[in-house]
C-alpha positions, 0 to 999 in steps of 0.5 A: 292751691293746697286742695289741688295737691290733697286731691292730686295725692289722694286720687292717686293713692286710692288708684295705685294701692286701694283700687289696684288699677295698675294690676288690673290693667296689666291683667286686661292687657296681658302684660308681664306682671313684673313690667311697669307701667309708669306713672300708673303703678307709682304713687308718687309719679301719679300724683305729680301728673294728677296734680299738674292736671288738676292745676289747669281745671276748675277748683270744683273738680279738685274739691270733689276728687280731694272729698271722694278719694280722701275719704278712701284714703282715710277708710284704708288707713282706719280700716 
């Protein structure tokens, strides 16, 4: 169950801070840059919803996301 939490946080952190997906979505939809698109622009909000979704998926999905986006999280901190 701990791996689900790690996978949810690392995936959310990568998408919001490293990939900057909320800004790309705002540009693609031509939205106001100041306007929020919750939960996609908030690491805490997105990690909660991802963790809930991962709880109901097979553990292999959580393990893959934890490894893939955990590496992105660690790479952004080390760089």
